[in-house]
Every structure is written in C-alpha cells, then in structure tokens.
C-alpha positions as CSV (number, residue, x, y, z in Angstrom):
1,M,-78.6,-236.3,-231.2
2,I,-82.0,-234.8,-230.9
3,F,-84.9,-236.1,-232.6
4,I,-88.2,-234.4,-233.5
5,E,-89.9,-237.3,-231.6
6,D,-87.9,-236.5,-228.2
7,S,-89.9,-235.2,-225.7
8,P,-89.0,-231.7,-224.3
9,E,-87.7,-233.5,-221.1
10,E,-85.6,-235.5,-223.1
11,V,-84.3,-232.5,-225.2
12,L,-83.7,-230.8,-221.8
13,E,-81.8,-233.7,-220.5
14,K,-79.5,-233.8,-223.6
15,A,-79.0,-230.1,-223.6
16,K,-77.7,-230.5,-219.8
17,K,-75.5,-233.6,-220.7
18,A,-74.0,-231.3,-223.5
19,E,-73.6,-228.3,-221.4
20,G,-71.7,-230.7,-218.8
21,K,-69.4,-232.1,-221.3
22,L,-68.7,-228.4,-222.5
23,E,-67.8,-227.3,-218.7
24,G,-65.6,-230.4,-218.6
25,K,-63.8,-229.6,-221.7
26,T,-63.2,-225.9,-220.7
27,D,-61.9,-227.0,-217.4
28,L,-59.5,-229.5,-218.8
29,L,-58.0,-226.9,-221.3
30,I,-57.6,-224.3,-218.7
31,K,-55.5,-226.8,-216.7
32,Q,-53.5,-228.0,-219.7
33,L,-52.6,-224.5,-220.8
34,S,-51.8,-223.5,-216.9
35,R,-49.5,-226.3,-216.7
36,K,-47.9,-225.6,-219.9
37,F,-47.5,-221.7,-219.6
38,G,-48.1,-221.3,-216.0
39,L,-50.5,-218.5,-214.8
40,L,-52.8,-217.5,-217.7
41,P,-54.0,-214.2,-218.5
42,V,-57.5,-213.3,-217.3
43,D,-58.7,-212.4,-220.9
44,L,-57.4,-215.8,-222.0
45,R,-59.1,-217.6,-219.3
46,K,-62.2,-215.8,-219.9
47,K,-62.5,-216.3,-223.6
48,I,-61.9,-220.0,-223.1
49,S,-64.7,-220.1,-220.4
50,E,-67.2,-218.2,-222.8
51,A,-66.0,-220.6,-225.9
52,D,-68.3,-222.8,-227.6
53,Q,-67.6,-226.6,-228.6
54,Y,-66.4,-225.5,-232.1
55,Q,-63.7,-223.3,-230.2
56,L,-62.9,-225.9,-227.7
57,D,-62.0,-228.4,-230.3
58,L,-59.8,-226.1,-232.1
59,I,-57.7,-225.2,-229.0
60,A,-57.5,-228.8,-227.9
61,E,-56.3,-229.7,-231.5
62,S,-53.6,-226.8,-231.4
63,I,-52.6,-227.1,-227.9
64,F,-49.1,-228.4,-228.7
65,D,-48.6,-225.9,-231.4
66,F,-49.0,-222.8,-229.2
67,K,-45.7,-221.2,-227.9
68,S,-47.0,-219.0,-225.2
69,A,-50.2,-217.9,-223.6
70,G,-50.0,-214.8,-225.6
71,H,-49.6,-216.8,-228.7
72,T,-52.8,-218.8,-227.6
73,L,-54.7,-215.5,-227.0
74,K,-53.7,-214.1,-230.5
75,T,-54.5,-217.4,-232.4
76,F,-57.9,-217.5,-230.6
77,N,-58.8,-213.9,-231.4
78,R,-57.6,-214.3,-235.1
79,D,-59.1,-217.6,-235.9
80,Y,-61.5,-219.1,-233.6
81,A,-64.6,-216.9,-234.7
82,K,-67.7,-218.6,-233.5
83,K,-69.2,-220.9,-235.8
84,P,-73.0,-221.9,-236.2
85,G,-74.2,-225.2,-234.9
86,S,-73.4,-225.1,-231.2
87,C,-75.6,-227.2,-229.0
88,Y,-77.9,-224.4,-228.3
89,D,-78.4,-223.6,-231.7
90,R,-79.5,-227.2,-232.4
91,V,-81.9,-227.0,-229.2
92,F,-83.3,-223.8,-230.8
93,V,-83.7,-225.4,-234.2
94,Y,-85.3,-228.5,-232.4
95,I,-87.6,-226.4,-230.4
96,T,-88.8,-224.5,-233.5
97,C,-89.1,-227.5,-235.8
98,Q,-91.0,-229.2,-233.1
99,T,-93.6,-226.6,-233.0
100,K,-94.0,-226.5,-236.7
101,H,-94.2,-230.4,-236.5
102,Q,-97.0,-230.0,-233.9
103,A,-98.9,-227.8,-236.2
104,G,-98.5,-230.3,-239.1
105,G,-95.6,-228.7,-240.8
106,Y,-92.6,-230.9,-240.4
107,S,-92.1,-234.9,-241.0
108,N,-90.1,-237.0,-238.7
109,A,-86.5,-235.8,-239.3
110,S,-83.4,-235.9,-236.8
111,Y,-81.1,-232.9,-236.1
112,A,-77.7,-233.3,-234.9
C-alpha cells in the first residue's frame, strides 16, 4: 500500500516489489499452462507476458476451466480487457497526489 507520506524511495521500492510479484505470477502461469497443454502458441505467451495483475488473476482463477491453449487465448481476448487500477496506475496517482500535497492541495490519505 502506498501512502502520501511515503518517500519517493519507498514508492519506488514498493513498485519494484509489485513488479517482481507480477513477473513471478506470469512465469508460474506460463509454466502451468504449458504443463496442461504442452507448447503454448507464441501469441498466448505474449499476451500473458504483457498482462497486468487483474488479467493474471483472472487467468489463475480460470486455469482449471480452460479446455485448450486456443480456448485460453479466445477467453483472454474476449473477457480479460485491461481494467484500471494496476500498480503503475496507483504509482502515477501517488506521484500526482504527492506533488499536489506538497503544494498544499491534499491531506494525508492512502491510495492502494
């Protein structure tokens, strides 16, 4: 969770930690889908590698429902539109709010 009173270094550290978690989840999902379906199509691997936290969570929750790698890709294209609220969106909001706070515009509030 990022707080307005966090220093820029703390925000950067939290963003790096979130990015590491995202990379770990991406790797795990690719391994699990590869084990279930064999060699994955390049376009599916690319979509998973570029997915945000929301999309990866949806894939993880649906992994047992997928019938094939193609079904996974169709579901991904149809149902997993990017939603706002990714880690980077929150860091951007934090930086924007922090700048306004320093100018006297915002009170102590947290953004998660």
